[in-house]
N, C-alpha and C positions, 0 to 999 in steps of 0.2 A: 625845380625852377630856379633859376638867377633873381637875386632879389636886385633889382634898377631902381632908378629913383623916376627918367622919364620912360620905360616900357610900359606898351598898353599891350594888351592882351584880346583881341576877339576870336570868336568862333565864327567857321564859315563850312557852308555845307554843301555836297556836289550830291548828285545823282546821275547815273551811269542806265541807257538804259538797256534792251536784249536789245542784238540784231536787230534795224529796220528794214523789210522787204525793198522799198519805193521811197525814198527821199526826192521825186522829181519837184517835187513843189517848193524845197528848200533854195532859192533860187541862188545857182554855184557856190550853196553848199555854204557861202561867207560866214564868217564869227559876226555873232552876235553878240554886242557887248552895250547893254543898258546903261546907264551911269544915275538914275534917280538914287537914293535911299529908301530903305536897299537894293544896290545893284543884283543884278545877273548879268550872267554870259550864258552862254551858247553853242558850241560847237558840235561837228561833226567831222566820228574818226572813219577810216580807211575800211572797217568793217559794218560801217553805216549804224552804229551810233550812237545816240545824242549822248550830248557830256552836257550838263548846264549847272553851275553853282552859280556861290553868291550867298545874298540874305544874311552876310554877314552882321553880328551884336557883341557885344565889348561884354564876354561874361568868361572870367574864368573856371570856371565851378565845371566840374564836369556830368556832377550828378543835374544841374542844371541845363547844360547841355543834352544831357541824353533825353530826356526830357524832353526836348523839343521837337527832337528827329523826325517822330512820326510823320508831327502838325509839317516841317521845315518840309519835308517830301512830298508834302499835299500840294504844297503853294508851289515845290519846283513844277510838279506834271501841270498843275494847272499853269503856267509861265508857256509851257510849252504850248499848250493846249489851247491858251491865244491866238499865239502867232502861227501854228499852225493843225487849225482842227481837223484837217483830212487823214494828218501821221496817228497809227493806232502807236502809240509804246507800251509796253512793258518795265519795271523797273529791275536788273538787275543787279545793282549796288549802289551801295548808299554810305554815306561819310560822310561824319563831323569831320570837325580838326580844328585845333587852336595855333594862331598868328601868335605871334610874341614877335616885336621890335621895337627898336627903341630908338626914341623921337629927339 
């Protein structure tokens, strides 16, 4: 990792569901972007999956990031359930990644 004075490193999390039979309750399957902190975004895919991500936090420690994975995935599923309680989801892919940028 490069050592830059103005570099910021944070972690973001995403969950992708298995394909869902019926997404009719998601009006026009529009992108949802909530700007609260920590933010979340949700979108659908052509094969009827939901991708939800966000809950970013400032950490550059891989052990700290990985220790939070299970809890972050539970929070992301709760966010789907709050907005779409009739859609039953099952996770297929769970990812945590570092974001790095210079300000």
